[in-house]
ZAVO-800578 format. One line per 4 residues: number of its first residue (from 0); their letters; for each residue x negated, y, z of C-alpha. Coordinates in nm, 4 decimals, m for minus. Each point is the difference from the previous one (the first is absolute). Layout:
NUM	a	X:Y:Z; ...
// end
This chain:
0	xxxx	m1.6304:m5.0115:m4.9949; 0.1420:m0.2979:m0.2399; m0.3745:m0.0439:m0.0956; m0.0805:m0.1028:0.3547
4	xxxx	0.2716:m0.2322:0.0607; m0.0404:m0.2649:m0.2405; m0.3678:m0.0696:0.1111; 0.1538:m0.0589:0.3665
8	xxxx	0.3491:m0.2094:m0.1570; m0.2881:m0.2238:m0.1739; m0.2305:m0.1178:0.2679; 0.3320:m0.0596:0.2222
12	xxxx	0.1229:m0.1886:m0.2852; m0.3477:m0.2039:m0.0322; 0.0052:m0.0387:0.3713; 0.3453:m0.1564:0.0098
16	xxxx	m0.1262:m0.2243:m0.2927; m0.2840:m0.1231:0.1998; 0.2120:m0.0837:0.2808; 0.2374:m0.2121:m0.1528
20	xxxx	m0.1582:m0.3424:m0.1481; 0.0653:m0.0338:m0.3804; 0.2233:m0.1967:m0.1484; m0.0058:m0.3991:m0.0361
24	xxxx	m0.1781:m0.0734:m0.2892; m0.2387:m0.2792:m0.1228; m0.1883:0.0957:m0.2712; m0.3141:m0.2192:0.0032
28	xxxx	0.1828:m0.3953:0.0278; m0.2239:m0.1466:m0.3290; m0.3113:0.1727:0.1363; m0.0827:m0.3156:0.2800
32	xxxx	0.1799:m0.2890:0.1946; m0.0302:0.1242:0.3429; 0.1069:0.3095:0.1179; 0.0710:0.1748:0.3620
36	xxxx	0.3063:0.2256:0.0884; 0.0055:0.3132:0.1071; 0.2578:0.1988:0.1143; m0.1482:0.3459:0.0119
40	xxxx	m0.0396:m0.0298:m0.3449; 0.2880:m0.2346:m0.0713; m0.1955:m0.1449:m0.2494; m0.2344:m0.2854:m0.0291
44	xxxx	m0.3885:m0.0038:0.0093; m0.1922:m0.2891:m0.1660; m0.2020:m0.2302:0.1350; m0.2318:m0.1354:m0.3035
48	xxxx	m0.2035:m0.2351:0.2668; 0.1952:m0.1740:0.2241; m0.1826:m0.1279:0.2988; 0.0934:m0.3621:m0.0214
52	xxxx	m0.2170:m0.3169:0.1354; 0.0079:m0.2864:m0.2327; 0.2828:m0.1956:0.1119; m0.2587:m0.3427:m0.0123
56	xxxx	m0.1409:0.1813:0.2982; 0.2956:m0.0263:0.2341; m0.0312:m0.2920:0.2136; 0.2283:m0.1431:0.1950
60	xxxx	0.3186:0.1033:m0.1705; 0.0727:m0.2595:m0.2909; 0.3371:m0.0460:0.1147; 0.0963:0.4141:0.0444
64	xxxx	m0.2360:0.0203:m0.3595; 0.2895:m0.2183:m0.1745; 0.2967:0.1738:0.1173; m0.1240:0.3263:m0.0727
68	xxxx	m0.1467:m0.0424:m0.3502; 0.2558:m0.2326:m0.1054; 0.3334:0.2845:0.0785; m0.2586:0.2751:m0.1735
72	xxxx	m0.0201:m0.2082:m0.2937; 0.3447:m0.0651:m0.0615; 0.0159:0.3745:0.0749; m0.2231:0.0429:m0.3172
76	xxxx	0.2122:m0.2384:m0.2086; 0.3460:0.1781:0.0618; 0.1109:m0.2980:0.2387; 0.1919:0.0780:0.3409
80	xxxx	m0.2649:0.0806:0.2717; m0.0069:0.1068:0.3163; m0.0766:0.3052:0.2114; m0.3012:m0.0862:0.2634
84	xxxx	m0.0857:0.0103:0.3457; m0.3046:m0.0759:0.1259; m0.0758:0.0223:0.3675; m0.2422:m0.1468:0.2675
88	xxxx	m0.3207:0.0274:0.1162; m0.2213:0.3158:m0.0536; m0.2431:0.0231:m0.2206; 0.0047:m0.4229:m0.1326
92	xxxx	0.0385:0.1499:m0.3903; 0.4083:0.1251:m0.0318; m0.0298:0.3077:m0.2497; m0.3204:m0.2013:m0.0815
96	xxxx	0.2522:m0.2816:m0.1698; 0.2161:0.2431:m0.1248; m0.2486:0.1685:m0.2389; m0.2092:m0.2870:m0.0787
100	xxxx	0.3534:m0.1426:m0.1157; 0.0744:0.2396:m0.2195; m0.3463:m0.0150:m0.1814; m0.0007:m0.3194:m0.0745
104	xxxx	0.3893:m0.0600:m0.1345; m0.1095:0.2727:m0.2261; m0.2896:m0.2260:m0.1372; 0.2106:m0.2865:m0.0065
108	xxxx	0.2944:0.2049:m0.1850; 0.0741:m0.0911:m0.3759; m0.0207:0.3174:m0.3007; 0.3823:m0.0455:0.0145
112	xxxx	0.0580:0.1702:0.3367; m0.1632:0.3861:0.1151; m0.2483:m0.0916:0.2739; 0.1892:0.0947:0.3907
116	xxxx	m0.0795:0.3154:0.1050; m0.0513:0.0485:0.3882; 0.0795:0.3669:0.2226; m0.0828:0.0494:0.3365
120	xxxx	0.2374:0.2177:0.1848; m0.1605:0.1161:0.3596; 0.2373:m0.0910:0.2890; m0.0012:0.3846:0.0943
124	xxxx	0.1893:0.0570:m0.3813; 0.2854:m0.2991:0.0000; 0.2466:0.2429:0.0392; m0.0416:0.0757:m0.3856
128	xxxx	0.0391:m0.3424:m0.0982; 0.2852:0.0321:m0.1706; m0.1171:0.3125:m0.2417; m0.2730:m0.2013:m0.0756
132	xxxx	0.2198:m0.2954:m0.1145; 0.2084:0.1619:m0.1916; m0.3028:0.1738:m0.2227; m0.0879:m0.3826:m0.0402
136	xxxx	0.3177:m0.1558:m0.0756; m0.0018:0.1649:m0.3424; m0.3621:m0.1174:m0.0876; m0.0956:m0.2860:m0.2453
140	xxxx	m0.2434:m0.1416:0.2901; 0.0488:m0.2626:0.2984; m0.1175:0.1808:0.3770; m0.0984:m0.1553:0.3063
144	xxxx	0.0749:0.3063:0.2155; m0.2720:m0.0954:0.3258; m0.0452:0.1583:0.3769; m0.2669:m0.1065:0.2243
148	xxxx	m0.0096:m0.0350:0.3857; 0.4456:0.0404:m0.0432; 0.2010:0.0980:0.3716; 0.2499:0.2101:0.1378
152	xxxx	m0.0326:0.1182:0.3684; 0.3826:0.1558:m0.0255; 0.2658:m0.0539:m0.2063; m0.0523:0.3287:m0.2149
156	xxxx	0.0518:0.1188:m0.3680; m0.2792:m0.2134:m0.1556; 0.1704:m0.3602:0.1554; 0.3377:0.1294:m0.1231
160	xxxx	m0.1965:0.0811:m0.3752; m0.1919:m0.3275:m0.0212; 0.3422:m0.1842:0.1760; 0.2329:0.0809:m0.3214
164	xxxx	m0.3007:0.0186:m0.3030; m0.0866:m0.3744:0.1098; 0.3632:m0.1604:m0.0555; 0.3070:0.2558:0.0867
168	xxxx	0.1441:0.2948:m0.1829; 0.2112:m0.0040:m0.2453; m0.2476:0.0309:m0.3028; m0.2299:m0.2690:0.1770
172	xxxx	m0.3560:m0.0309:m0.0846; m0.1086:0.0124:m0.3642; m0.1014:m0.3605:m0.1868; m0.3580:0.1391:m0.0834
176	xxxx	m0.0938:0.0966:0.3287; m0.1191:m0.2206:0.3413; m0.0764:0.1065:0.3295; m0.3102:m0.1290:0.1938
180	xxxx	m0.1401:0.0745:0.3710; m0.1623:m0.1169:0.2782; 0.0220:0.0115:0.3429; m0.1109:m0.0912:0.2920
184	xxxx	0.3633:m0.0775:0.1291; 0.2664:m0.2155:m0.1345; 0.2425:0.2114:0.0796; m0.1661:0.3334:m0.0827
188	xxxx	0.0502:0.1876:0.3264; m0.1180:m0.0751:0.3156; 0.1674:m0.2808:0.2121; 0.0970:0.2480:0.2995
192	xxxx	0.1746:0.1921:m0.2322; 0.2120:m0.2976:m0.1130; 0.0212:m0.1397:0.3818; 0.0678:0.3157:0.1595
196	xxxx	0.3873:m0.0173:m0.2243; 0.1273:m0.2685:0.2079; 0.0151:0.2308:0.3058; 0.1276:0.3465:m0.1769
200	xxxx	0.2437:m0.1519:m0.3132; 0.3409:m0.0344:0.0848; m0.0197:m0.3334:m0.1457; m0.3855:m0.1113:m0.0208
204	xxxx	0.0145:m0.2477:m0.2350; 0.1467:0.2244:m0.2459; m0.2851:0.2583:0.0409; m0.2834:m0.2611:m0.0204
208	xxxx	0.1837:m0.1092:m0.3228; m0.0741:0.3492:m0.1774; m0.3394:0.0031:0.1133; m0.1416:m0.2712:m0.1495
212	xxxx	0.2312:0.0083:m0.2861; m0.2518:0.1544:m0.1774; m0.2425:m0.2831:m0.0175; 0.2795:m0.2036:m0.1082
216	xxxx	0.0175:0.1503:m0.3376; m0.3302:m0.0987:m0.0837; 0.0584:m0.3147:m0.1849; m0.3603:m0.1570:0.0365
220	xxxx	m0.1958:m0.0229:0.4002; m0.3711:m0.0482:m0.0355; m0.1649:m0.0561:0.3303; m0.3486:0.0543:0.0808
224	xxxx	m0.0978:m0.1859:0.3041; m0.3440:0.0357:0.2513; m0.3435:m0.0704:m0.1244; m0.1767:m0.3109:0.1458
228	xxxx	m0.4250:m0.0729:m0.0449; 0.0440:m0.2512:m0.2304; 0.1903:0.2670:m0.2088; m0.2202:0.2733:0.0834
232	xxxx	m0.3115:m0.1626:m0.0815; 0.1658:m0.0860:m0.3254; 0.0918:0.3455:m0.1332; m0.3923:0.0779:0.1566
236	xxxx	m0.1044:m0.2721:m0.2567; 0.2027:0.0768:m0.3015; m0.0836:0.4025:0.0038; m0.3866:m0.0772:0.0477
240	xxxx	0.0540:m0.2990:m0.3070; 0.0980:0.2884:m0.1946; m0.2550:0.2450:0.0744; m0.2517:m0.2639:m0.0441
244	xxxx	m0.1173:0.0922:0.3397; m0.4158:m0.1341:0.0878; 0.0767:m0.1800:0.3361; 0.0061:m0.3164:0.1325
248	xxxx	0.3816:m0.1217:0.1338; m0.0748:m0.0134:0.3424; m0.1393:0.3535:0.0579; 0.2801:0.0785:m0.2477
252	xxxx	0.2541:m0.1292:0.2452; m0.1972:0.1146:0.2973; 0.0307:0.3514:m0.0559; 0.2884:m0.0036:m0.1377
256	xxxx	0.1675:m0.1392:0.3236; m0.2418:0.2854:0.2009; 0.2241:0.2642:m0.2125; 0.2923:m0.1268:0.0788
260	xxxx	m0.0828:0.0098:0.4292; m0.1061:0.3513:m0.0836; 0.3660:0.1289:m0.1736; 0.1788:m0.2395:0.2372
264	xxxx	0.2464:m0.1401:m0.2551; m0.0823:m0.2869:m0.2994; 0.1489:0.0840:m0.2795; 0.0010:0.0064:m0.3857
268	xxxx	m0.0596:0.3872:0.0021; m0.2865:m0.0612:0.3068; m0.1695:m0.2217:m0.2382; m0.0182:0.2550:m0.3125
272	xxxx	m0.1625:0.2616:0.2593; m0.2396:m0.2657:0.0928; m0.0923:m0.1242:m0.3532; m0.0083:0.4063:m0.1011
276	xxxx	m0.2336:0.0438:0.2933; m0.2341:m0.2811:m0.0981; m0.0157:0.0851:m0.3417; m0.1466:0.2940:0.0322
280	xxxx	m0.2110:m0.1272:0.2829; m0.1179:m0.3395:m0.2491; m0.0861:0.3236:m0.2913; m0.2608:0.1571:0.2453
// end
């Protein structure tokens, strides 16, 4: 009977190991400069080829480029730098700018400094941010932890975890880590969620301050605004020139504007989708 019980206990032990996540660890940090953090495996997955757009192709963002590039370059050189919130109109290149600046800075720094590594953390895994930072703290590299399309619908543990990591807590943020985030919302939560505090809180002003204090912990705010037609046309021209598409400028602009009308919006993402479609059609 004893010999029958042993395989049964081994199966139970194996099932329990599969249910519990592995101990957090980082082993492959030298393999690449870009990674994705996953809480299911509690480790980093390397990204050998980052999907980025050349910084020169990002039109109408000269001010935003300069701010983010300088902040990232300072960080790469070991100088003081700020956490950054990129907020504003959708499809205007917020996440593209982060990836492009990361690439550009690593090309510009000298041999005295390690390349900056970027780690994307999904919105749903923000609660594990303190664990990730503790793993990164003793490493000799510098890291940008990046979360795309960040927002909160309520004060949950994710909100609290991010708030304490950015600036608060007795340990503080590690000196070798910055946090970059993109959001369509300036204060990371719906406007009505903030305004509702005026009717439900004992002290409305204090409640609202609590809601917006998370955004205040980003030292640098970079705004992105809606795209007008001249800028949209400039974006299309830049992409078409970069791909050397054989099309007259008049036809390019006409087709690009027709595309934006069918999509019901005009922004950098729509321009890129148009160029992808146009490239395929011209290739035929």
